[in-house]
N, CA, C and O atoms as a MOPAC input file, in Angstrom:
PM7 MOZYME 1SCF
protein

 N     86.75700 1   112.70200 1    83.21400 1
 C     86.77000 1   111.32400 1    82.12000 1
 C     88.59800 1   110.82300 1    82.43300 1
 O     89.56600 1   111.57100 1    82.57400 1
 N     88.56100 1   109.79700 1    82.45300 1
 C     90.11200 1   109.16200 1    82.58000 1
 C     90.90300 1   109.03000 1    81.26800 1
 O     90.40500 1   108.59200 1    80.23100 1
 N     92.01900 1   109.39400 1    81.38000 1
 C     93.06800 1   109.72200 1    80.00300 1
 C     93.69600 1   109.10900 1    80.08900 1
 O     93.12700 1   108.46100 1    80.96800 1
 N     95.06000 1   108.32000 1    79.84500 1
 C     96.23500 1   108.01500 1    79.89500 1
 C     97.22100 1   108.45100 1    78.84500 1
 O     97.21900 1   108.35100 1    77.61800 1
 N     97.99100 1   108.92100 1    79.63600 1
 C     99.23400 1   109.66800 1    78.84300 1
 C    100.71800 1   109.32800 1    78.75700 1
 O    101.17700 1   108.97600 1    79.84300 1
 N    101.52100 1   109.34200 1    77.82300 1
 C    102.85000 1   109.17900 1    77.65800 1
 C    103.92400 1   110.04300 1    78.43000 1
 O    104.12700 1   111.14800 1    77.92600 1
 N    104.57900 1   109.76300 1    79.45800 1
 C    105.50700 1   110.81100 1    79.94100 1
 C    106.86200 1   110.56200 1    79.49700 1
 O    107.76700 1   111.28800 1    79.90900 1
 N    107.14800 1   109.38800 1    78.51300 1
 C    108.24000 1   109.06800 1    78.03600 1
 C    108.20900 1   107.54000 1    77.64800 1
 O    107.31100 1   106.75300 1    77.95000 1
 N    109.06600 1   107.32800 1    77.10500 1
 C    109.06800 1   105.99500 1    76.17300 1
 C    108.51200 1   105.00300 1    77.08400 1
 O    107.89500 1   104.19000 1    76.39600 1
 N    108.44600 1   104.68800 1    78.37500 1
 C    108.27500 1   103.41600 1    78.69000 1
 C    107.57800 1   103.65900 1    80.38600 1
 O    107.31400 1   102.90100 1    81.31900 1
 N    107.50400 1   104.72700 1    80.21100 1
 C    105.79600 1   105.51200 1    81.25200 1
 C    105.03800 1   105.71000 1    80.82700 1
 O    104.91000 1   106.32500 1    79.76800 1
 N    104.11300 1   105.18800 1    81.60700 1
 C    102.91800 1   106.26000 1    80.92900 1
 C    102.02300 1   106.67200 1    82.70000 1
 O    102.57100 1   106.41800 1    83.77300 1
 N    100.72900 1   107.27000 1    82.59000 1
 C    100.19500 1   107.65500 1    83.62700 1
 C     98.72900 1   107.62900 1    83.34100 1
 O     98.42800 1   107.83800 1    82.16600 1
 N     97.71800 1   107.40400 1    84.22400 1
 C     96.70700 1   107.41200 1    84.02100 1
 C     96.04100 1   108.12600 1    85.09000 1
 O     95.98600 1   107.71700 1    86.24900 1
 N     95.38200 1   109.53600 1    84.53400 1
 C     94.25300 1   110.24000 1    85.57200 1
 C     93.48600 1   111.15600 1    84.64200 1
 O     93.51400 1   111.34200 1    83.42600 1
 N     92.82000 1   111.63900 1    85.60400 1
 C     91.38300 1   112.59000 1    85.28000 1
 C     92.04800 1   113.83700 1    84.94200 1
 O     92.89700 1   114.55500 1    85.47000 1
 N     91.17000 1   113.84000 1    83.57800 1
 C     91.45000 1   114.79600 1    82.50000 1
 C     91.59300 1   116.11000 1    83.09200 1
 O     90.91400 1   116.33300 1    84.09400 1
 N     92.32800 1   116.98800 1    82.66800 1
 C     92.23300 1   118.40100 1    83.37700 1
 C     92.10100 1   119.25300 1    81.93500 1
 O     91.01900 1   119.74100 1    81.61100 1
 N     92.74200 1   119.32400 1    81.48800 1
 C     92.53800 1   119.99400 1    79.89600 1
 C     93.52000 1   119.21700 1    79.05700 1
 O     94.21300 1   118.22500 1    79.28200 1
 N     93.28600 1   120.27300 1    77.65100 1
 C     94.06900 1   119.49200 1    77.04600 1
 C     94.79900 1   121.15600 1    76.28100 1
 O     94.20700 1   122.18500 1    75.95400 1
 N     96.66400 1   120.70100 1    76.20000 1
 C     97.29800 1   122.04300 1    75.78500 1
 C     96.95900 1   122.66400 1    74.38000 1
 O     96.13900 1   122.23800 1    73.56700 1
 N     97.69700 1   123.66300 1    74.28600 1
 C     98.02400 1   124.17500 1    72.56400 1
 C     98.93000 1   123.23100 1    71.97300 1
 O     98.61400 1   122.90900 1    70.82800 1
 N     99.86700 1   122.75000 1    72.38800 1
 C    100.85200 1   121.84400 1    72.11900 1
 C    100.52200 1   120.21300 1    71.69000 1
 O    101.24000 1   119.27200 1    71.35400 1
 N     99.12200 1   120.38200 1    71.87400 1
 C     98.55200 1   118.88500 1    72.05700 1
 C     98.69600 1   117.42700 1    72.88900 1
 O     98.46700 1   116.22300 1    72.76800 1
 N     99.38600 1   118.68300 1    74.06700 1
 C     99.32900 1   117.33200 1    75.15700 1
 C     98.31900 1   117.46000 1    76.44300 1
 O     97.80900 1   118.56300 1    76.63500 1
 N     98.01200 1   116.39300 1    77.31900 1
 C     96.83700 1   116.03700 1    77.60000 1
 C     97.48600 1   116.72500 1    79.26000 1
 O     98.65600 1   116.41300 1    79.48200 1
 N     96.68900 1   117.72100 1    80.50900 1
 C     97.61300 1   117.44900 1    81.66300 1
 C     96.26300 1   116.76000 1    82.38700 1
 O     95.04100 1   116.76600 1    82.23400 1
 N     96.89600 1   116.38400 1    82.94600 1
 C     95.93300 1   114.97600 1    83.73900 1
 C     96.33900 1   115.03500 1    85.29700 1
 O     97.42800 1   115.54500 1    85.56000 1
 N     95.54000 1   114.54800 1    86.34400 1
 C     95.76100 1   115.01800 1    87.56700 1
 C     95.02100 1   113.34100 1    88.78600 1
 O     93.95000 1   112.78000 1    89.01700 1
 N     96.73500 1   113.22400 1    89.25200 1
 C     96.72100 1   111.75600 1    89.98400 1
 C     96.84500 1   112.43600 1    91.21400 1
 O     97.79300 1   113.17600 1    91.47600 1
 N     95.97600 1   112.21600 1    91.91200 1
 C     96.00000 1   112.41400 1    93.40400 1
 C     96.24400 1   114.00500 1    93.86700 1
 O     95.19700 1   114.58600 1    94.14900 1
 N     97.08600 1   114.54800 1    93.95000 1
 C     97.49600 1   115.89900 1    94.22100 1
 C     98.08300 1   116.51900 1    93.12100 1
 O     98.05100 1   117.74200 1    92.98700 1
 N     98.80900 1   115.49900 1    92.03400 1
 C     99.66700 1   115.91300 1    91.18700 1
 C     99.23900 1   115.99200 1    90.35200 1
 O     98.23700 1   115.29600 1    90.19000 1
 N     99.70900 1   116.93000 1    89.17800 1
 C     99.32800 1   116.81900 1    88.23000 1
 C    100.80900 1   116.45600 1    86.78400 1
 O    101.96300 1   116.87700 1    86.70400 1
 N    100.06900 1   115.60100 1    85.96500 1
 C    101.75500 1   115.29000 1    84.81000 1
 C    100.99900 1   116.12400 1    83.66400 1
 O     99.83900 1   116.53400 1    83.68000 1
 N    101.86800 1   116.24700 1    82.77400 1
 C    102.13900 1   116.73400 1    81.69100 1
 C    102.78700 1   115.60100 1    80.37400 1
 O    103.88300 1   115.04700 1    80.28200 1
 N    101.57000 1   115.57200 1    79.46700 1
 C    102.18500 1   114.32000 1    78.32600 1
 C    101.40500 1   113.91100 1    77.43000 1
 O    100.24200 1   114.00200 1    77.82100 1
 N    101.51400 1   113.40100 1    76.15900 1
 C    101.10000 1   113.09900 1    75.21500 1
 C    100.06600 1   111.98100 1    75.42200 1
 O    100.40000 1   110.94100 1    75.98900 1
 N     98.48000 1   112.22900 1    74.85000 1
 C     97.75700 1   111.02100 1    74.68200 1
 C     97.91000 1   109.52200 1    74.20100 1
 O     98.18000 1   109.52800 1    73.00000 1
 N     97.84400 1   108.43000 1    74.63800 1
 C     98.02700 1   107.22100 1    74.37800 1
 C     96.01000 1   106.90500 1    73.62100 1
 O     94.87600 1   107.15700 1    74.02900 1
 N     96.68100 1   106.18100 1    72.26700 1
 C     95.90000 1   105.76300 1    71.06800 1
 C     94.53700 1   105.53700 1    72.01200 1
 O     94.61900 1   105.85900 1    73.19700 1
 N     93.65600 1   105.14900 1    71.64900 1
 C     92.48100 1   104.34500 1    72.45800 1
 C     92.79600 1   102.96100 1    71.68600 1
 O     91.86800 1   102.16700 1    71.83800 1
 N     93.70000 1   102.53100 1    71.01500 1
 C     93.77200 1   101.28600 1    70.28600 1
 C     94.67800 1   100.72900 1    71.02000 1
 O     94.63100 1    99.50100 1    71.09200 1
 N     95.77800 1   101.46700 1    71.78600 1
 C     96.99200 1   100.92900 1    71.89300 1
 C     96.44500 1   100.34800 1    73.62000 1
 O     96.90400 1    99.43100 1    74.30200 1
 N     95.32500 1   101.30100 1    73.90500 1
 C     95.25600 1   101.33200 1    75.70900 1
 C     94.19000 1   100.03100 1    75.63800 1
 O     93.73700 1    99.54700 1    76.67500 1

């Protein structure tokens, strides 16, 4: 499933959801790289 996460105030990444972390962040994969960030609300996306 594709998910969008926020890495900073102006940076977001969309990738394949790997897992949800205990701190509420999501881990997504884009190609060979993994990114960790806060989920973007579906209403905002």
